[in-house]
SEDREN-354780 format. One record per residue (C-alpha): residue in one letter; x, y, z; chain. Coordinates in steps of 0.02 Angstrom, whole numbers, m for minus. Layout:
N
REC,type,u,v,w,mol
REC,A,X,Y,Z,A .
...
END
This chain:
369
REC,type,u,v,w,mol
REC,M,m4956,11699,10311,A .
REC,K,m4834,11752,10442,A .
REC,Y,m4885,11610,10559,A .
REC,L,m4887,11485,10416,A .
REC,A,m4705,11525,10374,A .
REC,I,m4654,11499,10555,A .
REC,I,m4740,11330,10564,A .
REC,L,m4660,11272,10402,A .
REC,G,m4488,11325,10465,A .
REC,L,m4509,11226,10625,A .
REC,V,m4561,11071,10527,A .
REC,L,m4402,11081,10424,A .
REC,V,m4284,11116,10570,A .
REC,I,m4343,10984,10695,A .
REC,P,m4299,10829,10590,A .
REC,V,m4124,10897,10558,A .
REC,F,m4098,10929,10743,A .
REC,G,m4158,10753,10782,A .
REC,Q,m4039,10677,10659,A .
REC,R,m3889,10770,10729,A .
REC,K,m3935,10721,10905,A .
REC,K,m3943,10540,10855,A .
REC,K,m3769,10544,10780,A .
REC,E,m3695,10627,10933,A .
REC,D,m3771,10494,11047,A .
REC,E,m3701,10348,10947,A .
REC,V,m3557,10251,11030,A .
REC,V,m3442,10170,10904,A .
REC,I,m3364,10009,10977,A .
REC,T,m3195,9972,10902,A .
REC,P,m3143,9789,10928,A .
REC,T,m2975,9766,11017,A .
REC,Y,m2860,9615,10994,A .
REC,V,m2720,9557,11110,A .
REC,E,m2586,9495,10991,A .
REC,G,m2408,9451,11030,A .
REC,I,m2270,9319,11033,A .
REC,A,m2247,9213,11188,A .
REC,Y,m2071,9174,11248,A .
REC,S,m1980,9125,11406,A .
REC,L,m1823,9173,11498,A .
REC,P,m1699,9033,11534,A .
REC,R,m1662,8951,11699,A .
REC,T,m1503,8862,11751,A .
REC,G,m1495,8675,11784,A .
REC,I,m1354,8584,11871,A .
REC,R,m1284,8420,11806,A .
REC,I,m1177,8315,11923,A .
REC,Y,m1060,8185,11848,A .
REC,V,m1005,8046,11966,A .
REC,K,m870,7915,11941,A .
REC,A,m880,7770,12063,A .
REC,V,m750,7632,12081,A .
REC,K,m787,7457,12143,A .
REC,E,m647,7365,12234,A .
REC,S,m672,7177,12236,A .
REC,F,m562,7058,12335,A .
REC,V,m560,6869,12306,A .
REC,P,m461,6769,12436,A .
REC,G,m330,6647,12376,A .
REC,P,m366,6460,12392,A .
REC,Y,m206,6436,12494,A .
REC,A,m234,6583,12614,A .
REC,S,m230,6469,12766,A .
REC,Y,m53,6412,12720,A .
REC,A,19,6586,12688,A .
REC,D,92,6605,12862,A .
REC,Q,160,6428,12871,A .
REC,L,243,6422,12700,A .
REC,L,284,6605,12660,A .
REC,G,279,6696,12827,A .
REC,I,132,6804,12774,A .
REC,N,24,6823,12929,A .
REC,D,m109,6944,12865,A .
REC,A,m180,6847,12718,A .
REC,K,m368,6874,12707,A .
REC,S,m482,6725,12693,A .
REC,R,m648,6815,12655,A .
REC,G,m702,6900,12496,A .
REC,T,m755,7082,12503,A .
REC,S,m831,7209,12385,A .
REC,K,m837,7397,12415,A .
REC,W,m884,7549,12313,A .
REC,A,m807,7722,12329,A .
REC,I,m833,7889,12242,A .
REC,E,m674,7926,12145,A .
REC,D,m721,8086,12054,A .
REC,I,m864,8210,12043,A .
REC,K,m890,8356,11924,A .
REC,V,m1022,8492,11916,A .
REC,T,m1079,8578,11756,A .
REC,T,m1230,8684,11709,A .
REC,F,m1358,8686,11569,A .
REC,S,m1502,8801,11523,A .
REC,E,m1685,8770,11485,A .
REC,P,m1846,8875,11476,A .
REC,D,m1907,8934,11645,A .
REC,P,m2094,8897,11667,A .
REC,E,m2101,9032,11801,A .
REC,Q,m2041,9167,11681,A .
REC,V,m2151,9158,11525,A .
REC,F,m2200,9323,11443,A .
REC,K,m2286,9390,11287,A .
REC,A,m2206,9524,11179,A .
REC,M,m2345,9644,11127,A .
REC,G,m2373,9762,10982,A .
REC,D,m2227,9813,10873,A .
REC,A,m2106,9725,10990,A .
REC,S,m2180,9557,10943,A .
REC,F,m2102,9557,10769,A .
REC,L,m1933,9621,10828,A .
REC,I,m1886,9480,10947,A .
REC,S,m1776,9329,10906,A .
REC,L,m1798,9164,10996,A .
REC,T,m1691,9010,11023,A .
REC,T,m1742,8834,10974,A .
REC,E,m1812,8811,11151,A .
REC,G,m1915,8972,11139,A .
REC,C,m1803,9080,11248,A .
REC,L,m1768,9261,11209,A .
REC,A,m1609,9284,11104,A .
REC,G,m1618,9463,11041,A .
REC,I,m1723,9615,10994,A .
REC,N,m1709,9698,10824,A .
REC,S,m1546,9605,10791,A .
REC,S,m1488,9469,10674,A .
REC,V,m1415,9348,10801,A .
REC,S,m1344,9180,10751,A .
REC,I,m1440,9042,10840,A .
REC,S,m1375,8863,10845,A .
REC,D,m1505,8727,10822,A .
REC,T,m1396,8589,10894,A .
REC,K,m1420,8539,11075,A .
REC,N,m1342,8390,11159,A .
REC,V,m1460,8271,11247,A .
REC,N,m1392,8189,11404,A .
REC,T,m1448,8016,11462,A .
REC,N,m1439,7977,11647,A .
REC,S,m1415,7789,11645,A .
REC,F,m1421,7674,11797,A .
REC,I,m1398,7510,11704,A .
REC,E,m1256,7408,11777,A .
REC,K,m1131,7369,11640,A .
REC,P,m1053,7195,11631,A .
REC,K,m872,7192,11687,A .
REC,P,m744,7128,11561,A .
REC,Y,m670,6958,11604,A .
REC,D,m480,6958,11605,A .
REC,G,m465,6769,11592,A .
REC,F,m387,6743,11764,A .
REC,S,m456,6609,11878,A .
REC,F,m387,6527,12034,A .
REC,S,m470,6365,11979,A .
REC,Y,m357,6350,11826,A .
REC,F,m200,6440,11880,A .
REC,T,m84,6301,11938,A .
REC,D,39,6185,11856,A .
REC,T,19,6056,11994,A .
REC,P,m82,5905,11932,A .
REC,F,m242,5864,12022,A .
REC,Y,m192,5680,12024,A .
REC,S,m25,5591,12041,A .
REC,P,9,5420,11966,A .
REC,G,m15,5272,12082,A .
REC,D,102,5127,12111,A .
REC,S,93,4944,12146,A .
REC,T,30,4973,12323,A .
REC,N,m137,5040,12260,A .
REC,G,m152,4950,12095,A .
REC,F,m79,5099,11999,A .
REC,R,m235,5200,12025,A .
REC,P,m213,5391,12017,A .
REC,I,m204,5477,12185,A .
REC,R,m286,5645,12208,A .
REC,V,m160,5778,12260,A .
REC,G,m209,5863,12423,A .
REC,I,m223,6052,12441,A .
REC,E,m80,6055,12566,A .
REC,Q,37,5978,12439,A .
REC,K,m22,6100,12305,A .
REC,A,8,6247,12421,A .
REC,A,183,6184,12460,A .
REC,E,225,6167,12275,A .
REC,A,155,6342,12239,A .
REC,A,261,6415,12380,A .
REC,A,414,6327,12309,A .
REC,R,379,6405,12139,A .
REC,I,369,6578,12218,A .
REC,L,537,6556,12303,A .
REC,E,610,6488,12141,A .
REC,C,553,6643,12045,A .
REC,R,629,6756,12175,A .
REC,M,794,6662,12170,A .
REC,N,799,6668,11979,A .
REC,Q,770,6856,11984,A .
REC,Y,914,6875,12106,A .
REC,D,1030,6766,12003,A .
REC,M,985,6860,11844,A .
REC,A,1015,7030,11924,A .
REC,A,1178,6971,12002,A .
REC,G,1241,6896,11839,A .
REC,M,1259,6723,11912,A .
REC,F,1186,6631,11762,A .
REC,D,1311,6535,11655,A .
REC,E,1235,6611,11497,A .
REC,F,1187,6793,11483,A .
REC,H,1047,6866,11379,A .
REC,P,1103,6924,11207,A .
REC,D,1037,7101,11231,A .
REC,G,961,7215,11361,A .
REC,N,783,7197,11296,A .
REC,A,784,7008,11316,A .
REC,Y,847,7030,11494,A .
REC,K,706,7152,11531,A .
REC,V,572,7037,11457,A .
REC,S,636,6887,11554,A .
REC,L,640,6984,11716,A .
REC,E,462,7048,11692,A .
REC,E,399,6872,11657,A .
REC,L,477,6809,11817,A .
REC,K,394,6949,11915,A .
REC,K,227,6913,11833,A .
REC,T,239,6727,11874,A .
REC,E,286,6765,12054,A .
REC,K,139,6885,12071,A .
REC,N,14,6759,12002,A .
REC,Y,75,6620,12116,A .
REC,L,78,6738,12264,A .
REC,S,m106,6782,12233,A .
REC,L,m147,6600,12273,A .
REC,F,m101,6644,12453,A .
REC,V,m139,6830,12475,A .
REC,G,m288,6840,12357,A .
REC,R,m324,6954,12212,A .
REC,T,m398,7130,12206,A .
REC,T,m482,7199,12050,A .
REC,F,m556,7370,12012,A .
REC,S,m699,7422,11900,A .
REC,S,m780,7591,11875,A .
REC,E,m951,7660,11829,A .
REC,K,m1003,7836,11777,A .
REC,F,m1170,7916,11818,A .
REC,S,m1249,8088,11799,A .
REC,F,m1391,8178,11887,A .
REC,D,m1491,8335,11843,A .
REC,Y,m1550,8459,11972,A .
REC,I,m1648,8621,11948,A .
REC,P,m1618,8748,12087,A .
REC,I,m1766,8844,12155,A .
REC,S,m1725,9023,12198,A .
REC,S,m1830,9020,12357,A .
REC,T,m1750,8861,12425,A .
REC,K,m1583,8865,12516,A .
REC,K,m1588,8702,12612,A .
REC,G,m1494,8550,12549,A .
REC,E,m1581,8419,12443,A .
REC,V,m1537,8238,12406,A .
REC,I,m1478,8217,12227,A .
REC,F,m1428,8033,12238,A .
REC,R,m1381,7902,12366,A .
REC,F,m1225,7799,12388,A .
REC,S,m1204,7624,12455,A .
REC,D,m1042,7532,12494,A .
REC,E,m1121,7373,12424,A .
REC,K,m1218,7443,12275,A .
REC,G,m1123,7602,12234,A .
REC,V,m1221,7747,12160,A .
REC,V,m1410,7728,12172,A .
REC,P,m1555,7849,12138,A .
REC,A,m1619,7963,12275,A .
REC,S,m1773,7852,12294,A .
REC,D,m1668,7699,12341,A .
REC,L,m1657,7705,12531,A .
REC,S,m1524,7569,12536,A .
REC,G,m1392,7704,12511,A .
REC,K,m1340,7855,12613,A .
REC,P,m1392,8025,12546,A .
REC,V,m1276,8137,12446,A .
REC,I,m1338,8315,12464,A .
REC,I,m1323,8472,12359,A .
REC,E,m1322,8641,12445,A .
REC,I,m1339,8805,12349,A .
REC,E,m1305,8973,12429,A .
REC,P,m1345,9124,12317,A .
REC,E,m1245,9284,12330,A .
REC,K,m1379,9386,12419,A .
REC,N,m1292,9555,12407,A .
REC,L,m1286,9545,12217,A .
REC,T,m1470,9498,12204,A .
REC,D,m1520,9638,12322,A .
REC,K,m1424,9764,12219,A .
REC,Y,m1511,9706,12061,A .
REC,S,m1682,9711,12142,A .
REC,G,m1653,9889,12202,A .
REC,L,m1624,9950,12024,A .
REC,I,m1775,9867,11943,A .
REC,P,m1909,9998,11986,A .
REC,S,m1932,10127,11846,A .
REC,E,m2006,10301,11846,A .
REC,N,m2073,10270,11671,A .
REC,P,m2260,10226,11688,A .
REC,S,m2254,10125,11527,A .
REC,A,m2110,10014,11582,A .
REC,G,m2147,9833,11541,A .
REC,E,m2300,9870,11432,A .
REC,S,m2219,9789,11281,A .
REC,G,m2194,9628,11380,A .
REC,V,m2008,9614,11342,A .
REC,F,m1901,9569,11493,A .
REC,Y,m1723,9515,11525,A .
REC,R,m1634,9430,11668,A .
REC,M,m1493,9484,11781,A .
REC,P,m1420,9315,11834,A .
REC,G,m1360,9285,12010,A .
REC,V,m1205,9198,12073,A .
REC,A,m1212,9050,12191,A .
REC,S,m1094,8934,12283,A .
REC,I,m1132,8749,12261,A .
REC,K,m1077,8610,12379,A .
REC,I,m1093,8422,12359,A .
REC,I,m1094,8340,12531,A .
REC,Q,m1075,8156,12575,A .
REC,E,m1097,8106,12757,A .
REC,L,m1061,8283,12821,A .
REC,K,m904,8293,12713,A .
REC,T,m894,8414,12567,A .
REC,I,m830,8317,12416,A .
REC,A,m850,8451,12282,A .
REC,T,m878,8639,12270,A .
REC,V,m909,8759,12127,A .
REC,R,m958,8941,12107,A .
REC,T,m1059,8983,11953,A .
REC,L,m1200,9087,11877,A .
REC,I,m1377,9034,11921,A .
REC,A,m1503,9129,11815,A .
REC,Q,m1654,9106,11930,A .
REC,S,m1562,9168,12084,A .
REC,G,m1550,9342,12005,A .
REC,A,m1685,9467,11957,A .
REC,V,m1800,9502,11808,A .
REC,A,m1823,9677,11737,A .
REC,P,m1914,9755,11587,A .
REC,I,m1810,9814,11441,A .
REC,P,m1830,10005,11424,A .
REC,E,m1968,10045,11299,A .
REC,E,m1862,10174,11207,A .
REC,L,m1735,10037,11161,A .
REC,L,m1863,9920,11082,A .
REC,Y,m1901,10016,10923,A .
REC,G,m1809,10092,10780,A .
REC,E,m1625,10123,10800,A .
REC,F,m1568,9999,10933,A .
REC,A,m1518,9815,10923,A .
REC,I,m1508,9710,11080,A .
REC,E,m1425,9539,11096,A .
REC,I,m1467,9421,11239,A .
REC,H,m1363,9281,11315,A .
REC,P,m1481,9133,11283,A .
REC,E,m1403,9032,11427,A .
REC,T,m1444,9160,11562,A .
REC,G,m1564,9288,11485,A .
REC,A,m1442,9429,11523,A .
REC,I,m1412,9572,11400,A .
REC,K,m1258,9540,11295,A .
REC,S,m1251,9704,11202,A .
REC,V,m1351,9859,11153,A .
REC,S,m1299,9943,10991,A .
REC,K,m1364,10083,10884,A .
REC,K,m1404,10028,10707,A .
END
């Protein structure tokens, strides 16, 4: 009986032991999911506005008689056209940086605020985000120049034909260009003499008031100028405005061609080799960037685990150079020339609200709620 009790006890104990062993050996696999909100930090783009002026000269039809009839010995007889850069301005804009795209993880993912472009705007804060963004069009279409109605072909009161007489059967005689030039020169001298007589008060009848005198004098000057252009030619000016976008690369310091300029064509794209290159040079403030980079490392082993980063924008000097001559300079913030650092984990949850400058990705403010 004694042995029978021992055997029965073993039979009852062994299954229980086996069951416990089985439970201890089991490995429970808990599925893990990587969830979060993707966002980007901004980068700075440069927009260059250029105003170019075209100077066009049309020689007068009587240029060859200017010296003989008026004593003007430098009248030009060939037409010219030349472009020149009159003004240039540099502004900046922001856009998402494809090199700085992150994913806010865990609880931080539902605390972040994003701009319309998907850039970080704030953490645990109710920031006001504008949905309006101006779109700029860089147009290179040549615009038609307005016609002012002036033409050398029609500006003359000298008839093209004079009446004939009995010697030629009363057939009209074509007036030669030399005779036309002489009559135009006489009209110029007449206008000058009338201006002198008016100013000297030598007319028998005076103008009834000062305004009439002024109008008459201006009309005489205008007539003289128009007739004089028949000898010295006429210069007109027209202008065009262009803009170019350029995205600086933080690792590049050498100059790059942003557009080209031609005396004959004016402003042309960088791909048009008919013009001379206009170069942009960007020199970041290295000392500032080095200081930022030296403060990024953290002793906290969990720094950056939440995937929330901000930017410390750099400062850079920008030069626009045409044919080795600097034509514009500006000093401004360039986001990508700075440094990127993680936002401290202890500021991401609970009591703190962080606002971000959406144009640069820099921290605007940290406040306790």
